[in-house]
N, C-alpha and C positions, 0 to 999 in steps of 0.2 A: 237850897239849904240843904238837900241830902248830899248834893255834890261837895259843898263845901265841908260837910261833916265827915264825908269819906276821906278826902285828902287830909284833913286835920287828923283824923284817927290813924291814917297810913302813915304820915310822917311821925306822928307820936309813936306809932309801934316801931317803926325802923330806927329813928333817931334814938330812942331810949336804949337800943340795943347796941349801938356803935361799939361799945367796949367790949362786948360779949362775942369773941371769935374762937372757936374751937380749934382742934387740929384740922387742916385742911384736908378735904376728901374729895378727889376728883371726880366730877359728875354726880356728886351727892348733894343732898341738901344740908344746908348749915344748921337747920333746925331738925327736932327730932319728928319724924314723920309718923311715929306710932301713937302721938297724942294730937288732940284736935287744935291746940295752941300751936303746937309746932308746924302743923299743916297751914293754919292761918297765917302765921308769920311768913312761911314760906311763899304763900299766895301775895302777900304784901310786898315781898320783893319782886316777884315777878310783873306786878302791875304799877310799880313805882315808876311816874312818869318822868322823875329826874333822869332815868338812863336813856331818854330821848334827846338829851342835850350834849350826851359825851361826843366829843370830836372823834374824827376819823383816826387821828394819831393815837388817842387813847385806847381806840377800839382795837386797833392793831397791835398795840402794846400789850393789851389784854390777851388778846389771843396769843401772841408769842409767849407771854409769861405762862399760860397753860401748857403750852407745847413744850416749853423748857421743863416744866414740873414733870410733865409725861415722860419726856426723854431722859429723865434725871440730869439736866444741865442748868438747874437752878443756881442762880447766883447767890453768893452769901449775903445775908442781910435783908434778904425778903421775908416779909412777915406774914403770918396767916390771913392778917386782915387784908394785905395787898391781894392775896391769892383769892380770898373769898369775894372781894369786890371785882376782881378780874373775871370771875366766873358769873358773878350776877349780870355784868355788864354783857358778856358773850351769850349767856341764856335768854335775855331781854331782847337780843338783836338777831340772833340766828336760829333756825329751825332745828331742834334737836336730832331729827331722823334724816333730813337731807343735808344739813349743813349750810343751806342757802340763807343770805340775808333777805330778812321779812321787811317789806316796806312799812315805813313809819307809820302811816294810819291804820294798819292791821295788824300791828304789834300788840300784845297783851298789855304793855306799859302804856300804849297810845289809846287803849279803849275808852277810857274816862275823858281825855282832852278832846280827843276826836269825836266822841259817841256824844257827848254832853249837848253841844249845839243842836243836833239832831233831835234829842230828846226834848229841848226846849221848844224845838218847831212843833212837835206833836203835840204838846201840851198848851199851845196857844189858844186863848179863848176865842169863841167863835169863829173857827176856821171854814172857810168855804169848801167846797168838795174839791176842787182843784188843789187846795193848799193840804188837805187830808191825803188825798192821792200822792202828791210830791213827797211829802215827809214819811209816809208808809213806805213809799219805794225806796227812798233814799236809806231809810233805816235797814231794810232788809237787804238792800245791797251791801251796805257797809258789813252788815253780820255776816252775809254769805261769804265776803272775801276775808274777814277776820277768821270764820270757821275754816275755810279752805287753807289759809296760810298757816294756821296752827293746828292743821288736821293731824291724826296718828297716820304718819307716812310709811309704817312697816306693811300697810297693806294699801294697795294702789286705789288711787281716786280718780276715775276716768272723767272726762270732760262731760260725757252723757249723765254721769252721776251727780257732777256739781250743777248741771244746768236743770236737772230734774227736781234737785232740792231749793235751787234759787227760783224757779218759776213756780213751783209749788207752794213756798214759803210766801212769795210775794203776791200771788194770786189769792192766798187765803187771807193775808193781811189787808188787801184793797178791798176784797169782798166783805169781810166782817166789818171793818172801818166805815166804808161807805154805806152798807146796808144798814148798819144800826144808826149812823147819822141822819140818813134820810128817813128811816122809820121814826126816829125821835122828832123830827121836824114836821112830819105828817101828824102826829100823834095830837089828838084834839082833848085828851083827858088830862093832860098834865099841862100846869101853868109854863108860863114861858121861862120864868124862873127856875123851875124844876128841870125843864128840858135842857136849859143852858149847864147845870149843874152836873147832870147825868152825863151829858155829852163831853164833859171833861174826863169822864171814865172810859170813853170809848177807845182809847188807843191800848188800854192793857189787853183786853181779850183779844184783840187783833195782833198785837206782839207776841203775847203768850202762845196763841195757837200756830202763829207762823213760825215760831222759834222752834217748837217742839215737832212740827212737821217738817222744818228743815233738816232737824237732826235725824228723824226717822227716815227720811228719803236719801239722804246722803250717806247713812251708815247702817242702813238695813242689811246689806251684803255682808257684814261682819257677823251677824247673828247665824247665817249659814255656814260662813267660813271659818269663825272663830277669830279670836285676837291673840296676839303673843302673851304668854304668862313668864314673868320674870322670878328668879330666885332672890334672896336677900343680897347677892353680889351683883344683880342686875344683869345676870346671864339668862338668855331665852331657854326655857326648860320645855316648852311645848305651846300647843295653841289650843284655847278653849271657847266653846260657844257659849258654856254657861257663864263665863266670865263677860263676855260678849253681851249677852241678854242683860245681865246685871249692869254693866257700863251704860248701854243704850237707855235703860229704864231711868237710872239715877240721872245721866244728862239731861234726859227728857223733863223730869220733875224738876231739876235744877233751872231749866231753861225758862219753865212755866213760873217758878217762884221768884227768880232774881229781879223782874220787873217791878214787883209789888212795892218795894219801898219808894220808888220814884213815881210810879205810874198810879199809884192807888193811895198808899199812906200820906204821901207828901200833899196830896189834892185835898183829901179829907181834913189834914190838919189846917190847911188854908181856909177851910170853910167853917172851922170850928169857931 
């Protein structure tokens, strides 16, 4: 239900704005980033799964169209709509810092369609210990590669940093999920029905803790080194440790909150 609601909301948000195309700005958002609604609409563009279905020919044409705009060689008759759509396709497919093509399962626009089966697996009723281990491992593996593929590449991410975050998050998820499951099954004070109900909520603390730990382990060096700070024109004006701490804290909180609608609210609604 939560997945269907998200897709419905996303399509409603994007399709209702099809006729709203302002003057094109290269490497800028189509929406006002000074407002929450503008940032929300921008995120809907980034996670739109329809961009996964774009052909190689259309992808090539989109990149070429943007290059022509950049070099002042744009053909007559090209509209703002075509330029914005070309930029949307490019941003959904290529890493903004490295320019490398991101593998389809690890793109932000692929997070919902590729991640939903994994979430469904974690929420299966009465899972065995082996099933719990498999789905938690698969979820953290998918998350780790999504994080790496969409990382801030202005600062290097070494293989050691990636592995530290991956194994730290995976270990935390497995220890918490398996530990809570075993503790619930051995509990003598709770009825069988109560244990089964509580067990459905076990994935959340495992996923939330692992997600936060993954972010902290993979990006903790940014706190000591700082991250690039840009002016309103997108030019780098310096490096800030304060901005790095703020970004890391907000990312950690976000990672802990994001799973709540699917891993807690949806289950609670199903048992009302």
